[in-house]
N, C-alpha and C positions, 0 to 999 in steps of 0.2 A: 481727214480721217485714214490710215492705212491697211491695210491688206489686214491686218488683228485688231480692226478697229480701235488705237486708240491704246492699247494693252502690249506687253511686253510679251513677247509669246514664250519666251526663258521661264516666266515665273507664271505657277497654277492658280487659278482663280481660290479668291477666299474662302476659308469656312465657312460656310453658312452657319447663320445662327438657328440656332433649334429653341424654339420657345421655350419649353419648359424640360427638364430631364428626363431622360426614360425612366432612368432606374426608379428615382421617386414616385412617378406616376404610376408607373404596375405595382408597386407598394401602394398605393392611395385606393388603387383598382379594387386589388385584391380585397382589402380591409371593410373598404365601402360596400365591396359586393355582398360578406359578411354581415354587415351593418346590415342591408335591406334586406337579406335572407332574416335578422332577426327581428326586423320589423312587420314582416309577413306575418309571423308563426305570434306575435305580440297578442292577438285579439285571442288565440288559443287558453291564455294563460288566465285564471280566476282568483277574482280577488285582490285585496290592496297589494300582494306583493307583486303582482306586475310591473306596478314602476318601480319598485329593487331593483328587479328584474332587468330590466332596460336599463337604470344605473349601469350597474354591474357589467354589464354588456357595452355598454359605452365607454368607460373607464378602460377595460379591460385591452379592448380595438385600439383605443387612444395610445397606450401605454405601449400596446407591440409591434401599431404605427410609427412611432416616436422612434423606438429602441431602432428598430429595420432601418428606418428613413436615415437618418443621421448617419449611418456608417456609409453611404454612399454618396452624399453632401456635400457639395464642395465648397460651403460657404462657412464652415468655423470661424477662419478668419479672413476679413475682406476688405478692403479700400480704395479707393480713386480717387485720380487727381486728371486736371480738364490742363493739359497745357498745348505750346503751339513747338512743336518737334519736328525730326527730322524724319523722313518716313524709309525712305530706302536707304541700303550702302551704296555708298558711290555717289551719290547724289545728294543734290543740294534745294531737293526740293524739301521744302516744310508743309506742318499739314497741322490745322487744330481737331484733336482731338482728344475724346476722353475715353484714360487708359484704367482697367479693372484689376485688382490682383484679386484670388479667389483660392483659399488655402483649407486643402479640404484632407481628411485621414490619407488617402488614398494620391497626392499629390494636389498639384498647383493648376487652376486655370487662369489666363490672362487672358483681357479682351480689348478691344480697341475700336471705337468708333466715330467715324468723323466727327466732328461740329461747323457745317454740315455733313451728309452722309456721303455724299458724290463730293468729291475735290479729284483732282487729276485726273479727271476723264476716268474716272473709275470709281467703285463702292467701295466706301473703304469701312468694312465689318468685320472684325473678325472674332472668333473667341475657337484659342486656342490650347489643349489640355497635354502637362505633362505629369506624369505617372511614377510613384515611385513605389506604388504597392509590390508584395512579392509574385517575384516574374516580370517584372516590369521593369525598364533598363532606364532611368533616366536619363543621364547623359547618351544614348543614344536616339531616345525622344530628341534631343536639344541640338546632336549631330543633324537629324533628319529636314531640323526645323531650318537648319543653315542652308542647308541643300534646298528645301525648297525656297529659299530665297521670300522670310519672311519680313514681316516689316520689323524695322529695326527697335519702335520701342519695348515690342513683343519680347524680340531676342535679348534685348537689356535686362527684363524683369526678369524673363526667365536665366538669364545665365547668372543672377544672384543666389541659385538654390541649386545651381549643378556639387558634384562634388567635387570639383577643381577648384572651385570660388572660394577664395580666402574669408569669405563671410561664414562660413562653416552652419549656413542656413539648411544646408541637406541632408546632415547628421542630425542636426536637434530634430526635425519634423519628422523627417522619415522614421526615427525610431519612436520616438513620442506617440507619433500615430498608428504604427505597428501595436504599440500595447494599449492604446485605446481603443483603436478596432479590436481586441483580443479583448479588454474587457468586456465591452459592448456584447458581442455574442455570448460570452458566458452573462451576460444581461438577459438576454436574450430567451436563452434555454431556463435562469429563474424564473423568470415568467413566465413561462411555459407549468414549469411547476407548480409556482403559485398559481395559475387556474386552474390547475388540474386538481390540486388540494383544496381548492376554496368551492371545486362543483362536487365533491364525493360524498358528504364535505368533514374535512378537518381543518377547520377554521384558525386554528392555533397555530398548527404546523404551514399553514396559506403566509399566515401574517408573517411568519418566520422567513419563509420564502419570497415576500413583498420587499423585507427588511435588508435581505442580502440583492435583490436587485435594484434597490436604493443605493445601499452603498456600490456597488459595480458601478453603477450611473455616474456616482460625483467622484470616484478612482479615475475614470476616464475624462471628465473634466478635470484633474490635479496632473496625470500624465501631457492633457494638451499646456497645463497651463505653465509648464515647465519648460515648453520651449516657446512658447508665445512673450516669455517676460527675460528669454538670451537674448543677451547684446547680439545684434547683428550691423550688417551694412544697410546704411540710408538708401532707401530708391529716390533718388535725385532728378528731377525735371528740369534742366535751366535753376528759375528761383525757386521753383515749386516741387518738395519731397512728395511722396507719396507715404501717404501715413495710414497704418492700417487696425482697427478693433475686430473684439467678438462678433461674430456673424450669427446668425437666424438657426443655426445648427447645435451653436453653444448653447444661446441660451434655452433652449429647447427641451437638450439634455437636462439640464440642471434643473427648469422648472417637474422634467417628469420624473426627475428623480427625489424635487422635495413631495410629488406625490404620492409616488411609492412613501416616504419613510413614513408621511403622516398615515396614509393608509396601512401601514404596516402597524404601526403603534396603536392607530385608534383599535385594531383587530384585538392586538394584545392587549390593552387596556381594557375593551369591553367586555375580551373572554372571563377576566380573570373578576372585575368589577361588575356588571350587569349584563350577564349572560344569554339571559331572558330578551333584551333587546337585540341582541348580536343575532339569536336564533330567528330574529322578527326580520331584521332587515335582510337572511339568508332564505327568509320564505320558510325554515324547519319547524315541525313541531316539536313539541317539550319533548325534551331529551335525545332528539340528534342534533349532530355536529357536537356534544361532551366528548372531552378528550380530558376522563380522569382513570389514575392507574389503579387498579383491582377487578373486584368481579363486582358488577352490579346488582343489585336487590331486584328482582322483576317486580315491575305495578301491581301485580296480583294477590305478593307476601303479605302478610304481613305478622309485624313482629308479636310472638308468645307473648302473654299476660301470664299474672303468678299463677291466677284460678285456672290454665286453661291444662286440658288432661290429653295428656298422648299415649294413644292405645299402640302398644307394642302387639307384633302378630311373635311368636317362636317358629320354631323350623314345624315344617308339615308332621312331620312324624308326631312329634308335639303339641298337637295343634290348643292353642289354650289363648284366652284375654286376659292379659297384665295389665292394671290398671295403675298409671305412677302418676306423680303430683310434683312439679316443679315447684322449688323452692323459692 
């Protein structure tokens, strides 16, 4: 054992792996708190509308949480490979490790986990993030990784996404990620508008807002799809390639977009075909939530019949009663 416990003094310690994404944890905690509050006030709602109200709250919170969570997630595209590879530059030492690649809208995350974790008298468990979002310099993050002496497999994967790489993956993913993130923020705004419109209630316009939310979410998938299917350099570790596929955030965005599409179309169709059932779903009384053009006739007003007589009063100076019969 050396003075430094078998580790190189000029290399900093490995970046410890956090068990979950903190951004996603905060978002889930906020929406779960809102759900818990809804459950607490649920007994105060009377009648059969209680179940429909709770379902509306659950669906609304799920859509909002999904739109926000995929913004900060790092698994729109992911892949991993198990390989026997070199560990440090200028060193013949080799390790058996699992190398993972996670691509998000704001950057790349590369993981390196030893198999077993303890090899070469140290713990091989790295999780490094290289961001390309607004205000972040990917090439600078990569240069900092070189100065810190990160393991060779992490630097090899991260180099494929630098702006100087002949693969041109940096430009493809960075631009697509920016446009996808922008459309998702717009989808979050239209989701808020849909929640407000359906609560007012303006059911037809709320359905249109849900359709717009679905369209924006599906457009974000289209932007990321263009980068995912662009030709790029292979990532090879000896005879084993690192291949990637669509991650959980991609499929979650697709499922949420289709859910908003179905809900929006359902509201619009029910509003025109069976408005009474739609009002029942939203716990509305008869006449509420109707969006008809023109003036509405009051409930107590009746249509005059042919035999009904109208009594007209003249001016106060000539107070007299005139009886007319409607033909």
